[in-house]
C-alpha positions, 0 to 999 in steps of 0.5 A: 380348082378342086385340088387347090381348094384342099391346100393350105394358102401358103402352099398355093403361093409357093414356088413348087407345083402340087398336083395333089394336096400334100397337106390335105385340109378342110379349113378352106371350106370351113372358112367359106361356110362358117367364117363370121367375119364375112357375108355368109355363103348360104344366103348368097347361094339362095339369091343366085338360085332364086334369080337364076331359076326365075330368069330361066323360067320367065325368059323361056315363057316369053321367048317361046311365045314370041318365037312361035308368033314370029315363025307361025304368023305373018304380020306387018311388023314381023321383019322389024321385030326380028331386026330389033332383036338382032340390034339389041344383041349388039348393045353390050349390057355394060353400056346401059348400066347407068340407065338400068340403075336409074330405072330400077332406082325410080322403081325402088327395085335396087337391092331386090331379087325382083329388080335383078331378075328383071335385068337378067330377063331383059338381057337373056331374052333377045338371044333366047327368042332368036335361038328358039325361033330357029327351033320352031322354024325347023318343025314343019307346019305340015305336022300341025295341019295333019293333026288338024285334019285328024280332028285336033284343034290348032292349039291341040295340034301345036301342044301334042305334036309340035311342042314335044319336038321343041323340047330340046330347043327349050332345054338348049336355050334354058342352059344358055340362060342358066349359065348367063344368069348364074355367072353374071357379075357386073350388073349384079355388083351394081344392082345388088350391092348390099351384102345380104342381097349378093349373088355368088359371083359378087360374094366371091369377090369379097375374098379379094383385097387390094391392101391385104393378101388374097385368100386364094384357097378360100376363093378356090373352095368357093368356086368349087361350091359354085360349080356344084349346082351347075354340074347338077343342073347339067346332069338333069338337063342331059336326061331331059334332053334325051327324053325330049328327043325321043318323045318328039320323034315318036309323036312326030 
């Protein structure tokens, strides 16, 4: 992908394979970033970042509270809630596009960051709850009871002993939510169709044409730029995951 992004478009469509750019060029990136005839890259990048970060934060907060409630407490509808989470995951999001569109239209949230974020949170939340439930269930409740014996309150024992041990689980589920929200295409295409509200996957689609020649060099340049935030995110997450494991082990 990176190699192709530095090649002229005519070489990409040729019969010979190039393992490195014979005619190195920055023109593809100039087209992606500064072409006045297309939707700008930076607004689409800002939309994707805002929607993705909001989705990850909101989903983690609600999923964390729900997973703790399901694991640490016993109530009448507990089993029904767990089964409901599994059933919801079986329904493909594409099967609910019409319903989602009509609901957001009634709420006047089409072509808005808030509307797309709500849809993404609803999509990511079931799997996030199920994943975090396994992490919470893997931390023995005896650790919290030992902390309470030493004088901590229930909340204090949870935040000072259990929560550090759950940091790797939060990071793992956050990675899933980030990837799904960052790469999602179909729902974003339906919900945010206006050019100024496009996310990056929808924006990248504008380089494909049905009647003309597809600019594959520009698509590869745009795909490379789309991959950079993901690489940065994983570099940050890797350090946080290691520190979370060490901190949890020491405090546990």
